[in-house]
C-alpha positions, 0 to 999 in steps of 0.5 A: 623179538623185533624193536616194535614188539619190544616197544608194544610189550613195554607199553602194555606192561608199564601202562599209560605213563610210559606209553604216552611218553615217546622219549621214555619208551624209546629209552626203555627199548634202548635199555632192553637192547643194551642189557639183553633184557626182556620187557618182563624183566625190566618191569620187575627191576623197575618195580623192585627199584621203586618198591621202597617209595611211600604209598602215597607217591609210589604211583607217581615215582614208579615210571619216570626218567629218574627211576629208570636211571636207578634201574640202570645203576642197579643193573650195573652194580649186579653185573659188576658183582658177578664179574667180581665173583668170577674173578675171585671164585669162592664157595659162598653157598649156604649149607643145608642147615646150620641148626646142628653140625653133626655129620652122618656116620658114612661121611667124614669131614675130609669127604665133606671138604673135598665135596665142597671144593669140587662144587666150587670148581663146578660153579667157576665153570658153569658159564661154559656148560652145555647141558645138551638140552634142545637138539637130538642126541645120538648114542652109537654102539649100543647092542640095541642100536642107536639111541636118539634123544630129543628134549626141551630147547635150551633157549626156552630155559629162561622162560621155564626158570621164571620169577615165581614170586611175581604172581598177580591175582588178575593173571591167575584169574585170566589163566583159570578162565582160559582153561575153562574157555579152552575146554568149553570149545573142545566139548562144544566141537566134539558133542556138536553143541550149538550154544553154551549157556550161563548156569546162573541164569534162570531158564524154563528149558534145559540148557548146556553149561561148561565150567569148573567143579568147585566147593560151594564156599558158603556150605563148606570149610577150607578142608572139607571134601567135595560132597553132594552138599557143598558142590558148585559150578563156576563158569568163565567170565566170557561165558557167564561173568564168572558166576559161581552157582550151587550144583544139584545132581538129579537122581536119574543122572546120565553120564555122557562120554565116560569110559565104557563099563564105568557106570559113573564119573568122578568129580573133583575140585578143578574138573572142567565138565559140561552139564545139561540141566536148568536153573529154575530160579532157586539159586542153584543149577540142577543137572540131569546129565554130565558131559565128560570132556573127550579123550585127546586123540593120539597122532601117529609119529615116525618111530625109529625101529631101533630097540632101546631099554629104559629103567625108571627109578623115583624118589625118595631114595632113602628112608627117614631113618638115615641118609645112607641111601641104600635103596639108591645104591641097590638100584645103582647096582641093578643099573650097572648089571643091566646097563639099559640104554636110558635111565630116568630118575625122578626126584626128590633126590635131596628131600627137604622134608627129610628129618635129618636134613631138617635137623641140620645133620649134614655139613655140605651144601645141597649141590655138593651133597647131590653131586656126591650121592647121585651125580658121581655114581651116575657118572661112573655108571655112564663111564662103564656103559658108553651107550647109556643116557641118564635123564633127571627130573626134579621135585619141588622138594629137592634142595638142589633145585633153585626153583620150588614151584610147579611147573618147575624148571630143570636143575641149573646147568652147573648141577651136572657137566656130564654130556649124557646127563640130561636135566629136564623140567617137572613136568617134562616131555621128551622123546627117545627114538621117536617114542614120546615120553612125559614125566612128573614127580608130583603125586597127582594120582593120590591127590585125585584119589583123596578128592574124587567124588564118584557119581553113578549114572546111566551111560550115554555115548560111552567110549569103547576101550581101544586097548584090551587092558583098558577097563572103565571099571578100573579105578586106577585107570580112571584116575589116569583118565582124568589126567588125559581128559583134563589135558593137565598133569595137575587138573586139581584146583585149588590144591588140597590144603593138606598136600599144598606143600608137595605141589606149590602150584603156580597158577599163572604159569600153569599152562606149563602143565598142559598136555599137548593135544597134538602130540600126546605122549606114548608113555606117561610116568606118574609116580605115586604112593598108590600101588605100582602099576603099568596100564594102558588108557586108550592108546597111552601107556601110563606107569606108576613106578612107586619109589625106590624107597619101597624097593620098586622100579620100572623097566621098558623095552621099546622096539618101534611101536612094540612097548613092553613095560614091567614094574619090578621089585628089587631082588634080594641078591641086588641088595 
């Protein structure tokens, strides 16, 4: 970032008080250079250092030379503390819980002490780690050929590991508006619509509006499911000043652009759709037609003809009754037997909701526990299979993760020192031999299933399936279709109250949940408590591998454009 860009962003973030003082602005730019800070980080530190000011004087003391000196002193103190910790390393990480001091039957205190010591050594060497995220990564010597891996760039990790406690209502509103405006543009271009209207404006003729499906707050409780009686449409500030209008769907409803054979369309809170109808002045918008967002178009990519195999396992990896991790150990035996080219593991790994962990029945730190149960056995597998690669995607319920919101940053680099264990964010997108993958640990399919309001209607301009196994009448396929049509790994908003703890949605950074319109994945992994499946929706293969807890995992055999996927039960002989 150039000096002018830094200066402009500081002025934008700090407001007129800083922008109008050239010396103060120059000093801010200088601090960013000296301490390698972004303007956003400087703003956070400055606001934090003046947080204790009395409300009456908070504004006038926030951005001054005196308060800036306080920021510099605080930065120096933090750096000196970091240097001291590096010089005198010690294990100061908190244990999982101090409520009880009881060890599981499979772990001795000697093992716990050894694990803690190993994690202490890892923390000392953390600054020298190279997680391998960013460039392509080739593994030669496989009987199936070379495996070429490309994942998220390391230089973007700081952006992914954002400070999620600094959300502002204004930023949330802008992001929600931007999603409506972006989808409105897609719908307008695809259906050749000349003009979009305001759903709150009275008209004599039918018009077309685009907005987000929401609950009508006056006619529903916070936990009520979407129904014909409480449904409303909310448009963006650019299209209608953010108006929210009760919605009535006419009996002779038409559905434009749905999957052929569907005979209807599922609405849910957060779905962005087009509607044709009119507001006759009765205080609601009467819709005669639902206009479905178009499916994204998959672009062709150059794929390596070298074949590779992948095994996919998803958490939870142990039942609520114990911490023996028998399902994980069974899956590990399958991996050692088959030696796939790629192993994709999706959290939760160390589940914060597990009763034994909540009860404090573990005497290890989360990282030590995670390393002993997962990373050490996984490293042993990779040693026995030098042509294999392992990929780990966390869950917001993972205690080993320092980032507890969705979208979620990858595990910290110090979690693994192994060059062939790749740490990816949640959700994540990566490629193997040119085949594009995406994966998320949030159960979006189940959440959609519980919130969907299915509206039957006459099909108009329905979209014919491309794949023979893609049917508009398939309920699971249509849930997956919502994810693709809404271009989001989590299109619901707001998050249903009863599952909000499973998502911890960060709206301000929800652009990290967007599916890339220009490089749609070939394969999407969406673990769910719904029944396991592997199916194609248009040209995208979507897999629900269920969980290792249910004794289920998925396999892939990929050779260029030929993709064979199966969801399998672990054999009795594997256990």
